N, CA, C and O atoms as a GROMACS GRO file, in nm:
protein
  336
    1MET      N    1  10.720 -11.390  13.289
    1MET     CA    2  10.759 -11.493  13.197
    1MET      C    3  10.831 -11.426  13.080
    1MET      O    4  10.772 -11.340  13.014
    2PRO      N    5  10.956 -11.463  13.051
    2PRO     CA    6  11.024 -11.409  12.934
    2PRO      C    7  10.959 -11.463  12.807
    2PRO      O    8  10.876 -11.554  12.813
    3VAL      N    9  10.996 -11.408  12.694
    3VAL     CA   10  10.941 -11.458  12.568
    3VAL      C   11  10.970 -11.608  12.562
    3VAL      O   12  11.085 -11.649  12.574
    4PRO      N   13  10.866 -11.690  12.544
    4PRO     CA   14  10.888 -11.835  12.542
    4PRO      C   15  10.984 -11.877  12.432
    4PRO      O   16  10.975 -11.828  12.319
    5LYS      N   17  11.075 -11.966  12.464
    5LYS     CA   18  11.176 -12.012  12.369
    5LYS      C   19  11.115 -12.084  12.250
    5LYS      O   20  11.180 -12.094  12.145
    6ASP      N   21  10.992 -12.134  12.262
    6ASP     CA   22  10.933 -12.205  12.150
    6ASP      C   23  10.881 -12.111  12.041
    6ASP      O   24  10.841 -12.158  11.934
    7ILE      N   25  10.881 -11.981  12.066
    7ILE     CA   26  10.837 -11.888  11.962
    7ILE      C   27  10.953 -11.821  11.890
    7ILE      O   28  10.933 -11.754  11.788
    8TYR      N   29  11.074 -11.839  11.940
    8TYR     CA   30  11.189 -11.783  11.870
    8TYR      C   31  11.309 -11.875  11.886
    8TYR      O   32  11.315 -11.960  11.975
    9GLY      N   33  11.404 -11.856  11.799
    9GLY     CA   34  11.527 -11.933  11.806
    9GLY      C   35  11.634 -11.865  11.725
    9GLY      O   36  11.612 -11.759  11.665
   10GLU      N   37  11.748 -11.927  11.724
   10GLU     CA   38  11.860 -11.878  11.646
   10GLU      C   39  11.909 -11.991  11.556
   10GLU      O   40  11.910 -12.107  11.597
   11THR      N   41  11.949 -11.958  11.437
   11THR     CA   42  12.001 -12.055  11.343
   11THR      C   43  12.099 -11.985  11.250
   11THR      O   44  12.119 -11.864  11.260
   12ARG      N   45  12.159 -12.059  11.163
   12ARG     CA   46  12.250 -12.002  11.063
   12ARG      C   47  12.192 -12.024  10.924
   12ARG      O   48  12.128 -12.126  10.897
   13CYS      N   49  12.215 -11.928  10.838
   13CYS     CA   50  12.173 -11.939  10.699
   13CYS      C   51  12.254 -12.052  10.634
   13CYS      O   52  12.377 -12.054  10.645
   14PRO      N   53  12.188 -12.144  10.567
   14PRO     CA   54  12.261 -12.254  10.504
   14PRO      C   55  12.347 -12.209  10.384
   14PRO      O   56  12.438 -12.280  10.343
   15ARG      N   57  12.316 -12.092  10.330
   15ARG     CA   58  12.391 -12.044  10.213
   15ARG      C   59  12.512 -11.959  10.250
   15ARG      O   60  12.620 -11.977  10.195
   16CYS      N   61  12.492 -11.867  10.346
   16CYS     CA   62  12.601 -11.772  10.375
   16CYS      C   63  12.652 -11.782  10.519
   16CYS      O   64  12.748 -11.714  10.555
   17SER      N   65  12.589 -11.865  10.601
   17SER     CA   66  12.627 -11.888  10.741
   17SER      C   67  12.605 -11.769  10.833
   17SER      O   68  12.656 -11.770  10.945
   18CYS      N   69  12.530 -11.665  10.790
   18CYS     CA   70  12.503 -11.554  10.882
   18CYS      C   71  12.404 -11.602  10.989
   18CYS      O   72  12.324 -11.693  10.967
   19GLN      N   73  12.413 -11.539  11.104
   19GLN     CA   74  12.327 -11.574  11.217
   19GLN      C   75  12.187 -11.518  11.193
   19GLN      O   76  12.173 -11.402  11.154
   20LEU      N   77  12.083 -11.600  11.215
   20LEU     CA   78  11.945 -11.560  11.192
   20LEU      C   79  11.861 -11.579  11.318
   20LEU      O   80  11.883 -11.672  11.396
   21TRP      N   81  11.765 -11.489  11.337
   21TRP     CA   82  11.659 -11.510  11.435
   21TRP      C   83  11.547 -11.583  11.361
   21TRP      O   84  11.523 -11.556  11.243
   22THR      N   85  11.480 -11.674  11.428
   22THR     CA   86  11.361 -11.739  11.375
   22THR      C   87  11.246 -11.705  11.468
   22THR      O   88  11.253 -11.732  11.588
   23LEU      N   89  11.141 -11.647  11.414
   23LEU     CA   90  11.018 -11.623  11.492
   23LEU      C   91  10.911 -11.716  11.439
   23LEU      O   92  10.888 -11.724  11.318
   24THR      N   93  10.845 -11.787  11.530
   24THR     CA   94  10.737 -11.875  11.490
   24THR      C   95  10.606 -11.798  11.504
   24THR      O   96  10.552 -11.780  11.613
   25LEU      N   97  10.558 -11.753  11.390
   25LEU     CA   98  10.433 -11.677  11.386
   25LEU      C   99  10.321 -11.769  11.340
   25LEU      O  100  10.348 -11.882  11.299
   26ALA      N  101  10.197 -11.724  11.346
   26ALA     CA  102  10.083 -11.806  11.307
   26ALA      C  103  10.095 -11.854  11.163
   26ALA      O  104  10.049 -11.963  11.130
   27SER      N  105  10.155 -11.772  11.078
   27SER     CA  106  10.169 -11.808  10.937
   27SER      C  107  10.288 -11.898  10.910
   27SER      O  108  10.308 -11.944  10.797
   28GLY      N  109  10.369 -11.925  11.013
   28GLY     CA  110  10.484 -12.013  10.998
   28GLY      C  111  10.612 -11.944  11.040
   28GLY      O  112  10.609 -11.827  11.079
   29PRO      N  113  10.723 -12.015  11.034
   29PRO     CA  114  10.850 -11.955  11.076
   29PRO      C  115  10.892 -11.842  10.984
   29PRO      O  116  10.875 -11.850  10.862
   30THR      N  117  10.947 -11.737  11.044
   30THR     CA  118  10.994 -11.620  10.970
   30THR      C  119  11.137 -11.593  11.016
   30THR      O  120  11.165 -11.600  11.136
   31PHE      N  121  11.225 -11.562  10.923
   31PHE     CA  122  11.367 -11.547  10.954
   31PHE      C  123  11.411 -11.402  10.937
   31PHE      O  124  11.367 -11.332  10.846
   32PHE      N  125  11.500 -11.358  11.027
   32PHE     CA  126  11.554 -11.222  11.025
   32PHE      C  127  11.704 -11.230  11.052
   32PHE      O  128  11.748 -11.307  11.137
   33VAL      N  129  11.781 -11.150  10.980
   33VAL     CA  130  11.925 -11.145  11.004
   33VAL      C  131  11.950 -11.088  11.142
   33VAL      O  132  11.894 -10.984  11.179
   34GLN      N  133  12.034 -11.155  11.219
   34GLN     CA  134  12.065 -11.111  11.354
   34GLN      C  135  12.186 -11.018  11.348
   34GLN      O  136  12.291 -11.054  11.296
   35ARG      N  137  12.168 -10.899  11.402
   35ARG     CA  138  12.277 -10.802  11.407
   35ARG      C  139  12.366 -10.828  11.528
   35ARG      O  140  12.319 -10.882  11.629
   36THR      N  141  12.490 -10.791  11.519
   36THR     CA  142  12.585 -10.810  11.628
   36THR      C  143  12.534 -10.744  11.755
   36THR      O  144  12.499 -10.626  11.755
   37GLY      N  145  12.529 -10.820  11.863
   37GLY     CA  146  12.486 -10.768  11.993
   37GLY      C  147  12.336 -10.755  12.009
   37GLY      O  148  12.290 -10.712  12.115
   38GLU      N  149  12.258 -10.790  11.908
   38GLU     CA  150  12.113 -10.775  11.913
   38GLU      C  151  12.050 -10.885  11.998
   38GLU      O  152  12.085 -11.002  11.986
   39THR      N  153  11.957 -10.846  12.083
   39THR     CA  154  11.879 -10.942  12.161
   39THR      C  155  11.746 -10.966  12.090
   39THR      O  156  11.710 -10.893  11.998
   40ILE      N  157  11.674 -11.068  12.133
   40ILE     CA  158  11.542 -11.093  12.077
   40ILE      C  159  11.450 -10.974  12.100
   40ILE      O  160  11.364 -10.946  12.018
   41TYR      N  161  11.468 -10.905  12.211
   41TYR     CA  162  11.384 -10.788  12.242
   41TYR      C  163  11.415 -10.670  12.149
   41TYR      O  164  11.326 -10.595  12.112
   42ASP      N  165  11.543 -10.655  12.111
   42ASP     CA  166  11.578 -10.552  12.013
   42ASP      C  167  11.507 -10.578  11.881
   42ASP      O  168  11.451 -10.486  11.821
   43LEU      N  169  11.509 -10.703  11.837
   43LEU     CA  170  11.441 -10.739  11.712
   43LEU      C  171  11.292 -10.711  11.722
   43LEU      O  172  11.233 -10.652  11.632
   44LEU      N  173  11.230 -10.755  11.831
   44LEU     CA  174  11.085 -10.738  11.846
   44LEU      C  175  11.046 -10.590  11.847
   44LEU      O  176  10.944 -10.554  11.789
   45VAL      N  177  11.125 -10.506  11.912
   45VAL     CA  178  11.097 -10.362  11.913
   45VAL      C  179  11.109 -10.306  11.772
   45VAL      O  180  11.027 -10.224  11.730
   46ASP      N  181  11.212 -10.349  11.699
   46ASP     CA  182  11.230 -10.301  11.562
   46ASP      C  183  11.114 -10.342  11.473
   46ASP      O  184  11.075 -10.266  11.384
   47LEU      N  185  11.059 -10.459  11.495
   47LEU     CA  186  10.949 -10.508  11.413
   47LEU      C  187  10.814 -10.449  11.452
   47LEU      O  188  10.725 -10.433  11.368
   48ALA      N  189  10.800 -10.415  11.580
   48ALA     CA  190  10.673 -10.361  11.630
   48ALA      C  191  10.653 -10.218  11.580
   48ALA      O  192  10.745 -10.155  11.528
   49ASP      N  193  10.535 -10.170  11.597
   49ASP     CA  194  10.501 -10.034  11.558
   49ASP      C  195  10.584  -9.936  11.640
   49ASP      O  196  10.567  -9.927  11.761
   50SER      N  197  10.672  -9.863  11.576
   50SER     CA  198  10.764  -9.774  11.646
   50SER      C  199  10.696  -9.651  11.707
   50SER      O  200  10.759  -9.577  11.783
   51ARG      N  201  10.570  -9.628  11.675
   51ARG     CA  202  10.500  -9.512  11.731
   51ARG      C  203  10.478  -9.524  11.881
   51ARG      O  204  10.453  -9.425  11.948
   52HIS      N  205  10.488  -9.646  11.934
   52HIS     CA  206  10.466  -9.666  12.077
   52HIS      C  207  10.583  -9.618  12.160
   52HIS      O  208  10.567  -9.592  12.280
   53GLY      N  209  10.700  -9.605  12.102
   53GLY     CA  210  10.816  -9.554  12.173
   53GLY      C  211  10.875  -9.648  12.275
   53GLY      O  212  10.946  -9.604  12.366
   54PHE      N  213  10.849  -9.779  12.262
   54PHE     CA  214  10.906  -9.877  12.354
   54PHE      C  215  11.054  -9.899  12.325
   54PHE      O  216  11.098  -9.891  12.210
   55THR      N  217  11.128  -9.925  12.429
   55THR     CA  218  11.267  -9.969  12.413
   55THR      C  219  11.268 -10.121  12.432
   55THR      O  220  11.169 -10.180  12.473
   56ALA      N  221  11.381 -10.182  12.400
   56ALA     CA  222  11.394 -10.326  12.420
   56ALA      C  223  11.375 -10.361  12.567
   56ALA      O  224  11.312 -10.462  12.599
   57ALA      N  225  11.429 -10.279  12.657
   57ALA     CA  226  11.414 -10.303  12.801
   57ALA      C  227  11.267 -10.292  12.844
   57ALA      O  228  11.220 -10.371  12.926
   58ASP      N  229  11.194 -10.193  12.788
   58ASP     CA  230  11.051 -10.179  12.819
   58ASP      C  231  10.974 -10.304  12.775
   58ASP      O  232  10.891 -10.356  12.849
   59LEU      N  233  11.005 -10.351  12.655
   59LEU     CA  234  10.935 -10.468  12.603
   59LEU      C  235  10.969 -10.593  12.684
   59LEU      O  236  10.881 -10.675  12.711
   60GLU      N  237  11.094 -10.607  12.722
   60GLU     CA  238  11.133 -10.722  12.803
   60GLU      C  239  11.056 -10.723  12.935
   60GLU      O  240  11.007 -10.828  12.977
   61ARG      N  241  11.047 -10.608  13.000
   61ARG     CA  242  10.972 -10.600  13.126
   61ARG      C  243  10.824 -10.633  13.104
   61ARG      O  244  10.764 -10.706  13.182
   62ALA      N  245  10.767 -10.578  12.997
   62ALA     CA  246  10.625 -10.602  12.970
   62ALA      C  247  10.599 -10.749  12.943
   62ALA      O  248  10.501 -10.805  12.993
   63LEU      N  249  10.685 -10.812  12.866
   63LEU     CA  250  10.665 -10.953  12.835
   63LEU      C  251  10.693 -11.043  12.955
   63LEU      O  252  10.633 -11.150  12.968
   64ASN      N  253  10.783 -11.000  13.041
   64ASN     CA  254  10.809 -11.078  13.163
   64ASN      C  255  10.688 -11.077  13.256
   64ASN      O  256  10.668 -11.172  13.331
   65ASP      N  257  10.607 -10.970  13.251
   65ASP     CA  258  10.488 -10.959  13.334
   65ASP      C  259  10.363 -11.014  13.264
   65ASP      O  260  10.257 -11.023  13.325
   66ALA      N  261  10.376 -11.052  13.138
   66ALA     CA  262  10.260 -11.095  13.058
   66ALA      C  263  10.229 -11.243  13.082
   66ALA      O  264  10.318 -11.323  13.111
   67ASP      N  265  10.100 -11.277  13.068
   67ASP     CA  266  10.064 -11.418  13.070
   67ASP      C  267  10.068 -11.471  12.927
   67ASP      O  268  10.092 -11.394  12.834
   68SER      N  269  10.046 -11.599  12.907
   68SER     CA  270  10.060 -11.658  12.775
   68SER      C  271   9.961 -11.599  12.674
   68SER      O  272   9.992 -11.590  12.556
   69LEU      N  273   9.844 -11.559  12.719
   69LEU     CA  274   9.746 -11.497  12.629
   69LEU      C  275   9.797 -11.361  12.582
   69LEU      O  276   9.781 -11.326  12.465
   70ASP      N  277   9.857 -11.284  12.672
   70ASP     CA  278   9.914 -11.154  12.634
   70ASP      C  279  10.027 -11.172  12.532
   70ASP      O  280  10.038 -11.094  12.437
   71VAL      N  281  10.111 -11.274  12.553
   71VAL     CA  282  10.221 -11.300  12.459
   71VAL      C  283  10.165 -11.337  12.323
   71VAL      O  284  10.214 -11.290  12.220
   72ALA      N  285  10.062 -11.423  12.321
   72ALA     CA  286  10.000 -11.463  12.194
   72ALA      C  287   9.940 -11.342  12.122
   72ALA      O  288   9.953 -11.330  12.000
   73GLU      N  289   9.874 -11.254  12.196
   73GLU     CA  290   9.815 -11.134  12.137
   73GLU      C  291   9.924 -11.043  12.081
   73GLU      O  292   9.909 -10.989  11.971
   74PHE      N  293  10.033 -11.027  12.154
   74PHE     CA  294  10.145 -10.947  12.106
   74PHE      C  295  10.200 -11.004  11.976
   74PHE      O  296  10.228 -10.930  11.882
   75LEU      N  297  10.214 -11.136  11.969
   75LEU     CA  298  10.268 -11.200  11.848
   75LEU      C  299  10.176 -11.182  11.729
   75LEU      O  300  10.223 -11.164  11.616
   76LEU      N  301  10.046 -11.188  11.752
   76LEU     CA  302   9.950 -11.165  11.642
   76LEU      C  303   9.961 -11.023  11.590
   76LEU      O  304   9.960 -11.000  11.469
   77GLU      N  305   9.972 -10.926  11.681
   77GLU     CA  306   9.988 -10.787  11.640
   77GLU      C  307  10.122 -10.766  11.568
   77GLU      O  308  10.131 -10.692  11.471
   78LEU      N  309  10.226 -10.833  11.618
   78LEU     CA  310  10.357 -10.825  11.556
   78LEU      C  311  10.352 -10.882  11.415
   78LEU      O  312  10.410 -10.826  11.322
   79GLU      N  313  10.284 -10.995  11.399
   79GLU     CA  314  10.273 -11.055  11.266
   79GLU      C  315  10.200 -10.962  11.170
   79GLU      O  316  10.239 -10.950  11.054
   80ASP      N  317  10.096 -10.896  11.216
   80ASP     CA  318  10.026 -10.798  11.132
   80ASP      C  319  10.121 -10.686  11.089
   80ASP      O  320  10.120 -10.645  10.974
   81ALA      N  321  10.204 -10.638  11.182
   81ALA     CA  322  10.298 -10.532  11.150
   81ALA      C  323  10.404 -10.579  11.050
   81ALA      O  324  10.442 -10.505  10.959
   82VAL      N  325  10.452 -10.702  11.067
   82VAL     CA  326  10.554 -10.757  10.978
   82VAL      C  327  10.499 -10.779  10.838
   82VAL      O  328  10.567 -10.753  10.739
   83ARG      N  329  10.376 -10.826  10.830
   83ARG     CA  330  10.315 -10.858  10.700
   83ARG      C  331  10.264 -10.733  10.626
   83ARG      O  332  10.234 -10.740  10.507
   84SER      N  333  10.254 -10.621  10.695
   84SER     CA  334  10.202 -10.498  10.632
   84SER      C  335  10.307 -10.430  10.548
   84SER      O  336  10.280 -10.326  10.488
   0.00000   0.00000   0.00000
C-alpha cells in the first residue's frame, strides 16, 4: 500500500503561490515547501531521523509493504521528529 492520499496532499501558498506539501499529522495539517522534482517519499526521508540511512526508494518500498497500523506508527514517529 503506498502512502495513503488522505495523509498528504499538494497545494499552493495563498500568499506567494509556491507549491506546498501538506501532511496530515495527529496535531493537524502541516505544510512544507515542495522542491522541484521532490516526491512525497523524498520529503518523508528528509523529515525522518537521518541516522537510519533510508533513501526515498527504501521508504517507498517499506511503506508499500506496510499495513495501515505500520503507516500510522510511522506517522507518529515522524511527527515526533518534526516537532523536536
